[in-house]
N, C-alpha and C positions, 0 to 999 in steps of 0.2 A: 576625504571625505566629502569635499565640497563638491568635487568631478561628480559623481555620479548621483548627488543629489541635483545638481546645472543638470543634468542629461537627463534626470528623471522629468523633473519641470519645464524642460523647453519642448521634452517629446509630447508631455500633458497640453503645452499652450500651443503648439501647432499640430496637433493630430486635427484629421478630420473627424467633424462633429458627425456622429452617427444618427441617424435618422430613423424616430420609431415610427413601427405600424402595426397591424394587427397583425398580418399575416407574418413579421418575422417572430412576435409573443406565442405563437402557436405550436407545437412540438413536431420535431417533423422524427417520420417512420418512413426511410430511406424512398420516400415519394408517393408513396402510396395516404390514401386519405386515413388520417385516423379513425377506428373502430371504437365505441364505449369509452370509459372515463381512462385519460390518461395518467392521473397520479393513482397508482396502485400501492398497496403496502404490502413492502415486502417481510417476511419473517424472517423474528429473530438471527434463525440458524442458520440463514447464509449470511450472517454479519459474523458467525460466532467463525464457522471454515473459513471466512474471507482472513478474521485475525489467528488463526491457526496458520494459516497459509501460509502469513507475512511474516511470522516469529518463524519459521521453519526458512523459507525464503531467504531472512535476514541470515540465519546461523551458516546455511550454505556459502553468503557472501565471504563471511569470516571465515570459513571452513576450508573453503577452495586457495588462497594464498597461502595457508598452513600447511596445507596436504605438496605442493607445488615446492617448499622448502622445507621436506621435514625431514629429511636427510641433517643439514647445517644448524637446525635448528635448537636439539638439544632435549634434554629428559625434562630439564621444566618445562619447555612449551608444550608438550605433549601433556605432561600434566596439566596444564593449564587448560588445554582443550579438551581433557579428557572430563574437566570440573563441568566448560561448558557444554559440550554433549550431557552432562548427566543433570543438568539442571535445563537444560529444554527438552530431554524425555522426561521428567519429573513431572514440567509443567504439562506434556501431553498427557501424563498419567494422569494426572490431577482433571483435566478437560475431559477424560473419557470417565473417569468414575462420577464427574459431576453431571454426567450426561449430555456437556457440551455437546456433544459427537453423535447424537440419536437423531436420526431422522423421521422427526414426525408426520 
């Protein structure tokens, strides 16, 4: 535990000191001058879609190794994965029922 803490302390002590300037604090838009407000508010629906995507993305991460070793795992692993997929589908159904997937 001491080595990681010492390494972090050494990197903090010997790091180059950042030079703050007004240009560095401006938002970067692919080299093009900014037009209009740079901080806009996104609608919550973007974040809901992102959360649903993350839930199913994590589900695929768990599903892939199970599918690769399906023959060797047996009926208990099959039942566990059925429960897992059922929970994901119940969550999707609930989000759909509550209108979280409606685009306004």
